[in-house]
BALOBA-1460 file (C-alpha; in Angstrom, 3 decimals):
// residues 113
<rec num="1" residu="m" x="2.477" y="103.929" z="-120.769"/>
<rec num="2" residu="p" x="3.830" y="102.248" z="-117.772"/>
<rec num="3" residu="r" x="1.477" y="100.979" z="-113.822"/>
<rec num="4" residu="p" x="1.771" y="103.077" z="-111.130"/>
<rec num="5" residu="y" x="3.108" y="101.431" z="-107.871"/>
<rec num="6" residu="k" x="2.714" y="103.066" z="-104.224"/>
<rec num="7" residu="v" x="6.375" y="104.329" z="-103.371"/>
<rec num="8" residu="g" x="5.120" y="105.314" z="-99.904"/>
<rec num="9" residu="s" x="3.208" y="106.968" z="-97.390"/>
<rec num="10" residu="v" x="3.672" y="110.170" z="-94.818"/>
<rec num="11" residu="s" x="1.009" y="110.700" z="-92.209"/>
<rec num="12" residu="g" x="-1.677" y="108.964" z="-93.690"/>
<rec num="13" residu="v" x="-1.210" y="110.401" z="-97.679"/>
<rec num="14" residu="s" x="-0.518" y="108.255" z="-99.262"/>
<rec num="15" residu="h" x="1.918" y="108.695" z="-103.312"/>
<rec num="16" residu="t" x="1.857" y="106.981" z="-106.314"/>
<rec num="17" residu="i" x="4.340" y="107.754" z="-108.868"/>
<rec num="18" residu="g" x="2.885" y="109.072" z="-112.410"/>
<rec num="19" residu="t" x="0.045" y="110.936" z="-109.917"/>
<rec num="20" residu="p" x="0.655" y="114.945" z="-109.245"/>
<rec num="21" residu="c" x="1.814" y="115.612" z="-105.526"/>
<rec num="22" residu="l" x="2.899" y="118.139" z="-103.004"/>
<rec num="23" residu="i" x="3.931" y="117.016" z="-99.448"/>
<rec num="24" residu="l" x="4.548" y="119.778" z="-97.123"/>
<rec num="25" residu="i" x="5.632" y="118.956" z="-93.149"/>
<rec num="26" residu="f" x="6.601" y="122.491" z="-91.470"/>
<rec num="27" residu="s" x="7.663" y="122.195" z="-87.765"/>
<rec num="28" residu="q" x="5.614" y="125.397" z="-87.233"/>
<rec num="29" residu="p" x="3.540" y="127.681" z="-89.243"/>
<rec num="30" residu="l" x="4.806" y="130.101" z="-91.971"/>
<rec num="31" residu="p" x="4.074" y="133.449" z="-92.416"/>
<rec num="32" residu="f" x="2.739" y="133.281" z="-95.546"/>
<rec num="33" residu="l" x="0.670" y="130.370" z="-94.816"/>
<rec num="34" residu="e" x="-1.524" y="131.907" z="-91.793"/>
<rec num="35" residu="r" x="-2.716" y="134.826" z="-94.278"/>
<rec num="36" residu="l" x="-3.737" y="131.708" z="-96.635"/>
<rec num="37" residu="m" x="-5.046" y="129.399" z="-93.759"/>
<rec num="38" residu="k" x="-8.227" y="130.424" z="-92.112"/>
<rec num="39" residu="v" x="-7.626" y="129.782" z="-88.590"/>
<rec num="40" residu="k" x="-11.734" y="129.883" z="-85.969"/>
<rec num="41" residu="q" x="-11.087" y="129.272" z="-82.816"/>
<rec num="42" residu="t" x="-14.630" y="129.902" z="-80.212"/>
<rec num="43" residu="v" x="-14.009" y="130.898" z="-76.938"/>
<rec num="44" residu="t" x="-17.181" y="130.542" z="-74.427"/>
<rec num="45" residu="t" x="-17.745" y="132.303" z="-70.993"/>
<rec num="46" residu="k" x="-20.005" y="133.768" z="-68.588"/>
<rec num="47" residu="f" x="-20.251" y="137.478" z="-69.234"/>
<rec num="48" residu="h" x="-19.950" y="139.324" z="-65.941"/>
<rec num="49" residu="n" x="-18.900" y="143.423" z="-67.740"/>
<rec num="50" residu="a" x="-18.628" y="145.425" z="-70.853"/>
<rec num="51" residu="y" x="-16.927" y="148.289" z="-71.380"/>
<rec num="52" residu="t" x="-17.074" y="150.513" z="-75.369"/>
<rec num="53" residu="g" x="-13.692" y="152.917" z="-75.431"/>
<rec num="54" residu="w" x="-13.108" y="155.069" z="-77.988"/>
<rec num="55" residu="n" x="-12.502" y="152.323" z="-80.765"/>
<rec num="56" residu="s" x="-12.999" y="149.006" z="-78.917"/>
<rec num="57" residu="l" x="-15.403" y="146.748" z="-76.988"/>
<rec num="58" residu="e" x="-13.663" y="145.815" z="-73.949"/>
<rec num="59" residu="f" x="-16.148" y="141.726" z="-72.737"/>
<rec num="60" residu="t" x="-14.978" y="140.337" z="-69.601"/>
<rec num="61" residu="d" x="-15.750" y="137.541" z="-67.675"/>
<rec num="62" residu="e" x="-16.524" y="135.960" z="-64.137"/>
<rec num="63" residu="q" x="-13.179" y="135.378" z="-64.127"/>
<rec num="64" residu="g" x="-11.545" y="138.720" z="-64.348"/>
<rec num="65" residu="d" x="-10.189" y="137.878" z="-68.541"/>
<rec num="66" residu="e" x="-10.388" y="140.374" z="-70.721"/>
<rec num="67" residu="v" x="-11.355" y="140.402" z="-73.927"/>
<rec num="68" residu="s" x="-10.924" y="143.213" z="-76.228"/>
<rec num="69" residu="i" x="-12.123" y="143.714" z="-79.757"/>
<rec num="70" residu="k" x="-11.042" y="146.898" z="-81.960"/>
<rec num="71" residu="m" x="-14.181" y="148.684" z="-83.020"/>
<rec num="72" residu="t" x="-15.258" y="151.449" z="-86.265"/>
<rec num="73" residu="d" x="-18.919" y="153.447" z="-85.929"/>
<rec num="74" residu="e" x="-20.083" y="150.636" z="-88.512"/>
<rec num="75" residu="d" x="-19.525" y="148.164" z="-87.028"/>
<rec num="76" residu="y" x="-21.264" y="149.974" z="-83.302"/>
<rec num="77" residu="l" x="-23.860" y="150.506" z="-85.078"/>
<rec num="78" residu="s" x="-23.740" y="146.694" z="-87.104"/>
<rec num="79" residu="l" x="-23.449" y="145.784" z="-83.521"/>
<rec num="80" residu="a" x="-25.842" y="148.560" z="-82.203"/>
<rec num="81" residu="d" x="-28.801" y="146.445" z="-85.084"/>
<rec num="82" residu="t" x="-28.268" y="143.275" z="-83.903"/>
<rec num="83" residu="l" x="-28.413" y="143.294" z="-80.657"/>
<rec num="84" residu="q" x="-31.979" y="145.571" z="-80.394"/>
<rec num="85" residu="t" x="-33.580" y="142.657" z="-82.767"/>
<rec num="86" residu="k" x="-32.227" y="140.392" z="-79.699"/>
<rec num="87" residu="a" x="-33.844" y="142.044" z="-76.700"/>
<rec num="88" residu="n" x="-37.030" y="143.114" z="-79.384"/>
<rec num="89" residu="r" x="-37.739" y="138.873" z="-79.658"/>
<rec num="90" residu="i" x="-36.320" y="138.285" z="-75.878"/>
<rec num="91" residu="r" x="-39.191" y="140.846" z="-74.569"/>
<rec num="92" residu="k" x="-42.366" y="139.740" z="-77.219"/>
<rec num="93" residu="e" x="-41.193" y="136.160" z="-76.222"/>
<rec num="94" residu="r" x="-41.771" y="136.986" z="-72.184"/>
<rec num="95" residu="a" x="-44.454" y="139.418" z="-72.932"/>
<rec num="96" residu="d" x="-46.669" y="135.898" z="-74.798"/>
<rec num="97" residu="e" x="-45.518" y="134.075" z="-72.548"/>
<rec num="98" residu="a" x="-46.307" y="136.265" z="-69.806"/>
<rec num="99" residu="a" x="-49.900" y="136.641" z="-71.915"/>
<rec num="100" residu="e" x="-50.223" y="132.868" z="-71.711"/>
<rec num="101" residu="q" x="-50.417" y="132.799" z="-68.105"/>
<rec num="102" residu="q" x="-52.694" y="135.309" z="-67.985"/>
<rec num="103" residu="r" x="-55.290" y="134.452" z="-70.080"/>
<rec num="104" residu="a" x="-54.430" y="130.255" z="-67.676"/>
<rec num="105" residu="l" x="-55.336" y="132.126" z="-64.635"/>
<rec num="106" residu="e" x="-58.854" y="133.685" z="-66.008"/>
<rec num="107" residu="a" x="-59.592" y="130.527" z="-66.845"/>
<rec num="108" residu="k" x="-59.117" y="128.798" z="-64.056"/>
<rec num="109" residu="g" x="-61.154" y="131.967" z="-62.310"/>
<rec num="110" residu="n" x="-64.330" y="130.751" z="-64.821"/>
<rec num="111" residu="e" x="-63.060" y="127.290" z="-63.665"/>
<rec num="112" residu="d" x="-64.392" y="128.144" z="-59.992"/>
<rec num="113" residu="e" x="-67.299" y="130.194" z="-60.046"/>
């Protein structure tokens, strides 16, 4: 078997004769590739206002930028469960912290007597 040899490099990808290789170079994304690829975009902003319409949840940030999320009834119910769980955790943490502060005040009061 002949010894493979290196024939070139494209954008840091090298290919050796005798090995299968597919290199695609496109100047713009092609629609069929967009359906195959997962694209993740993260947007961070400061919450200002929210509105629920007939089939969308709309958020507005402090600069007036808006995000509209299409939602079904099932989506709203799932979101409600998620928000309720988060709200319950926050309330419990606040109640625990308030109780701890109250115990600390009572302990300090008993030391002063």
